[in-house]
Structures are given as C-alpha cells and as structure tokens.
C-alpha positions in Angstrom: 0.0 -0.1 0.0 2.9 2.3 -0.6 2.9 5.0 -3.2 1.3 8.3 -4.2 0.2 10.0 -7.4 3.3 11.3 -9.1 4.0 14.8 -8.1 1.4 14.9 -5.2 2.9 16.3 -2.0 2.3 14.8 1.5 -0.3 16.4 4.0 -0.3 15.2 7.5 -3.8 16.1 8.8 -2.2 17.1 12.0 -0.8 20.2 10.2 -4.5 21.6 10.0 -6.0 20.0 13.1 -4.8 19.8 16.8 -4.0 16.3 18.1 -4.9 17.6 21.6 -8.5 18.6 20.7 -8.9 17.4 17.1 -10.3 20.8 16.3 -8.9 23.0 13.5 -5.7 24.9 14.3 -5.7 28.8 14.8 -6.0 31.0 11.9 -2.3 32.0 12.1 -1.2 28.2 12.4 -3.4 27.4 9.4 -2.0 30.1 7.2 1.6 29.1 8.1 0.9 25.4 7.4 -0.8 26.2 4.0 2.1 28.7 3.0 4.6 25.9 3.7 2.7 23.5 1.5 2.8 26.1 -1.3 -0.9 27.0 -1.1 -2.4 30.4 -1.4 -5.9 31.4 -1.3 -6.2 31.2 -5.1 -4.4 27.8 -5.5 -6.4 25.0 -6.9 -6.0 22.2 -4.5 -7.0 18.6 -5.2 -7.1 16.3 -2.2 -7.3 12.5 -2.1 -6.6 9.8 0.4 -6.5 5.9 0.4 -9.1 3.6 1.9 -7.0 1.0 3.7 -9.8 -0.9 5.4 -9.6 0.6 8.8 -11.1 -1.5 11.9 -11.6 -0.7 15.5 -9.2 -3.3 16.5 -6.2 -1.3 15.1 -4.3 0.7 17.3 -4.7 3.9 15.2 -7.5 3.2 12.9 -7.6 6.7 11.5 -4.3 6.1 9.7 -6.2 3.7 7.4 -8.9 6.2 6.9 -7.1 8.5 4.4 -10.4 9.0 2.5 -11.8 10.7 5.4 -8.7 12.6 6.3 -8.8 14.4 2.6 -12.4 15.4 3.5 -11.4 16.8 6.8 -8.6 18.9 5.1 -10.8 20.0 2.4 -13.3 21.6 4.8 -10.6 23.4 6.9 -9.0 24.7 3.7 -12.3 26.0 2.6 -12.8 27.8 6.2 -9.1 29.2 6.0 -9.9 30.7 2.7 -8.6 28.4 -0.2 -11.0 29.2 -3.0 -10.9 26.3 -5.3 -10.7 23.0 -3.4 -11.7 19.7 -5.1 -11.8 16.0 -4.1 -10.3 13.2 -6.4 -13.6 11.0 -6.3 -12.6 7.7 -4.9 -9.1 8.7 -3.9 -6.1 6.7 -4.7 -8.2 3.5 -5.0 -9.9 5.1 -8.2 -6.5 6.2 -9.5 -5.1 2.6 -9.2 -8.2 1.0 -10.5 -7.9 3.3 -13.7 -4.5 1.9 -14.3 -2.5 4.8 -13.5 1.0 4.5 -12.2 2.1 5.5 -8.6 5.3 6.8 -7.3 7.4 6.2 -4.2 10.0 8.9 -4.4 9.1 11.7 -2.0 7.7 15.0 -3.4 8.3 18.4 -1.7 6.2 21.4 -1.8 7.5 24.9 -2.8 6.6 27.2 0.0 5.0 30.7 -0.7 5.5 33.7 1.2 1.9 35.1 1.4 -1.3 33.1 1.7 -3.0 36.3 0.2 -6.0 36.9 2.4 -6.6 37.3 6.1 -8.2 34.2 7.5 -10.2 32.6 8.3 -12.0 33.9 5.2 -15.1 31.6 5.9 -15.6 31.6 9.7 -19.2 30.3 9.1 -18.0 27.0 7.9 -16.8 26.0 11.4 -18.9 26.3 14.6 -18.1 25.7 18.1 -20.2 24.6 21.1 -22.2 27.7 21.8 -23.4 28.0 18.2 -24.0 24.2 18.3 -26.1 24.4 21.2 -28.1 27.4 19.8 -28.7 25.2 16.7 -30.6 22.5 18.9 -33.3 25.2 19.7 -33.4 27.0 16.1 -36.5 26.6 13.9 -34.4 27.2 10.9 -31.5 25.0 11.6 -30.3 21.4 12.6 -27.3 19.7 14.1 -26.8 16.5 12.2 -24.9 13.7 13.7 -22.9 11.8 11.0 -22.2 8.9 13.2 -23.2 5.2 13.4 -26.3 3.9 14.9 -24.4 2.3 17.7 -22.7 5.4 18.5 -25.9 7.5 18.3 -27.8 5.3 20.8 -24.9 4.9 23.1 -23.8 1.4 22.6 -20.2 2.4 21.8 -18.2 5.8 21.7 -16.6 4.8 18.4 -13.1 5.8 19.4 -10.3 4.4 21.6 -9.7 7.9 23.1 -13.4 8.8 24.0 -14.9 7.1 27.0 -18.3 8.6 27.2 -21.1 7.2 25.0 -24.4 8.7 23.8 -25.4 11.5 21.6 -26.2 15.4 21.6 -30.1 15.4 22.6 -31.9 17.0 19.7 -29.4 16.1 17.2 -30.7 14.7 13.9 -29.3 11.2 13.0 -27.3 11.6 9.7 -26.3 7.9 9.6 -22.7 7.5 8.3 -22.7 3.7 8.2 -21.0 1.1 10.3 -18.6 2.9 12.5 -16.4 5.8 13.1 -14.0 5.1 10.1 -16.6 4.2 7.4 -19.2 6.2 5.3 -20.9 3.5 3.5 -24.1 5.5 3.4 -22.5 8.3 1.6 -20.1 6.1 -0.6 -20.5 3.4 -3.4 -18.7 0.2 -3.1 -15.7 1.7 -5.0 -15.3 4.4 -2.5 -16.6 7.1 -4.9 -19.1 9.4 -3.4 -22.8 8.4 -4.1 -24.7 10.6 -6.5 -25.6 13.8 -5.0 -29.4 13.5 -5.6 -29.3 10.2 -3.8 -27.7 11.8 -0.8 -30.1 14.6 -0.8 -33.0 12.4 -1.1 -32.0 10.5 2.2 -31.2 13.8 3.9 -34.8 15.0 2.9 -36.2 12.0 4.5 -34.6 13.2 7.7 -35.7 16.7 7.1 -32.1 17.8 6.5 -32.7 20.4 3.8 -30.9 23.3 2.1 -33.3 26.0 3.3 -31.9 25.5 6.9 -28.6 26.2 8.7 -27.2 22.5 8.7 -24.1 21.9 11.0 -22.7 18.3 10.7 -20.8 16.7 13.4 -19.3 13.3 14.2 -16.8 12.3 16.9 -14.0 14.7 16.1 -14.9 16.1 12.6 -13.7 13.8 9.8 -17.1 12.3 9.0 -18.7 15.7 9.7 -16.4 17.2 7.1 -17.4 14.5 4.4 -21.1 15.4 4.9 -20.3 19.1 4.7 -18.2 18.8 1.7 -21.0 16.9 -0.1 -23.4 19.8 0.9 -20.9 22.3 -0.2 -20.5 20.6 -3.6 -24.3 20.5 -3.9 -24.3 24.3 -3.4 -26.2 24.4 -0.2 -25.9 28.1 1.1 -25.8 27.7 4.9 -23.6 24.7 6.1 -21.1 24.3 9.0 -19.0 21.7 10.7 -19.6 21.7 14.4 -15.8 21.2 15.0 -15.6 19.9 18.6 -18.2 17.2 17.9 -19.0 14.5 20.4 -15.6 14.6 21.8 -15.9 18.1 22.9 -19.6 17.9 23.8 -19.3 14.9 26.0 -16.3 16.2 27.9 -18.0 19.5 28.8 -19.4 19.5 32.3 -22.6 21.3 31.5 -23.7 19.7 28.3 -26.6 17.0 28.4 -26.3 13.8 26.8 -28.7 10.9 25.8 -28.6 7.1 25.1 -31.0 4.8 23.8 -33.5 5.0 21.0 -34.9 8.5 20.5 -38.7 8.7 21.1 
C-alpha cells in the first residue's frame, strides 16, 4: 500500500488540526501550514486519500482512513480561505483501478511567502459549542450527527480515546454507516461518493434540507467534514461543521447527553 500519485505532496492532517483537541488549528497556524505547503488562497487544491480498510481493533484506525482525512482537510482549507478545493472522487483507489502509475519517491512542496487573504475567510464553515447548542433550539437549523447508529444510541463511543457514550439530545441522525471510520451510506462500493441527488433524498427523509442552517458533526470532525463537503458541492448555502463534535460535547461539564433509541 505504498505509493502516491506522481507529483502529489504529502499532507499530514495534524498540520491543520490539533491532536490535543482534534479541532482546527488557529488561523495563524493554518496560514503558516498552508504557506509551507505552497498553497495560497487562489491555489487550486485537489485532495485525495487512500481507503485501507480501517478497523476499530487497530491501534490507530484513522491512519487507514485517508479517504476521510482528505475530506477533513478540504473543509478546513475552505474555512481558511482556499477558494478552489476539489476532491479526487474515490481517492487513490480510483487512480489505481484506472491503471495509472504511482510513485514512491518523495515529493516536496514549494513554500510561498503569502497566503493572500486574512483568515479565516469563511468562519461560518466551522462552529463551536455555543453555536451548536443554539442550533438545537433553532426553527431554521439542525445539528446533524454523522455517526453510526451504535454510537448514536450509546452502545459504543466509536473511538479508543473517547470514553463517554451517547449523543447530543436533539441532534438529527445523519447515519454515516457502520462505524467511526466508514461512510458506507455516503459512498459506493468503489469508495466514490454516491450521486448527490441520492444523498439529498436521504437527507430530505430526515428533514435535512438546504433551506436551513445545517451543521454536521461526528466524533472529532472527519465524517462531519465529508457530509459538509457533499453539501458544499451541492451548493447548499448555509452549512457548517460543528468542529468539537461528540469529543468536545461529551467532555464538557454542562452539556446534556442521551442514550437509547430516541422517542
């Protein structure tokens, strides 16, 4: 499973999110990281990862979930101010299935001196706990849990580093699929994204619609970012990622939680 698309530069997700909180890094840290990667606000960026069959039994399952990491980085880049962010549909798996060659020699970015705009250029793309809490009572918005059913009803937390189980009361179930590292309900068997009308129909059944402010969340932001990117590419006008997700909510002393099947 070694190799990359020739000419592609490596991107460690930790450059854009903090391993302490798994939240996005500060605006200054993001600008610095993007400049070091050779990315300005007007650079076209194509992101991809590899699906390497992550399982909960692995010590670090996220390292096998590069497909989700690419979505997370895309959402953060849009927040920071990169204007043209694209996703290689299906990631490296699609590239290899099409018969294209991969490379193993390392590629290095050419840093730039100036990101070009003050950041974050789109603060509305990421919300924190107070705004997420407000959405729970809003008539024109929803907080959407892009997690598995087992996580949603509190059978498991989904992560080695999150002890508390349950959900945010009042959140809408966005049904990612089987666990914290898979998005079967948003992806085809070849790991490409399902057709957007299909995703929109499923969301409409749950009253997740583009006339509302929709904020997606999961455990720490990766699955929520994939749902966000789907809505972004569909042109939904008022979308966000609740960046702290269940990790932040469950560890806050004053936030309520719920378990069991919602009534």
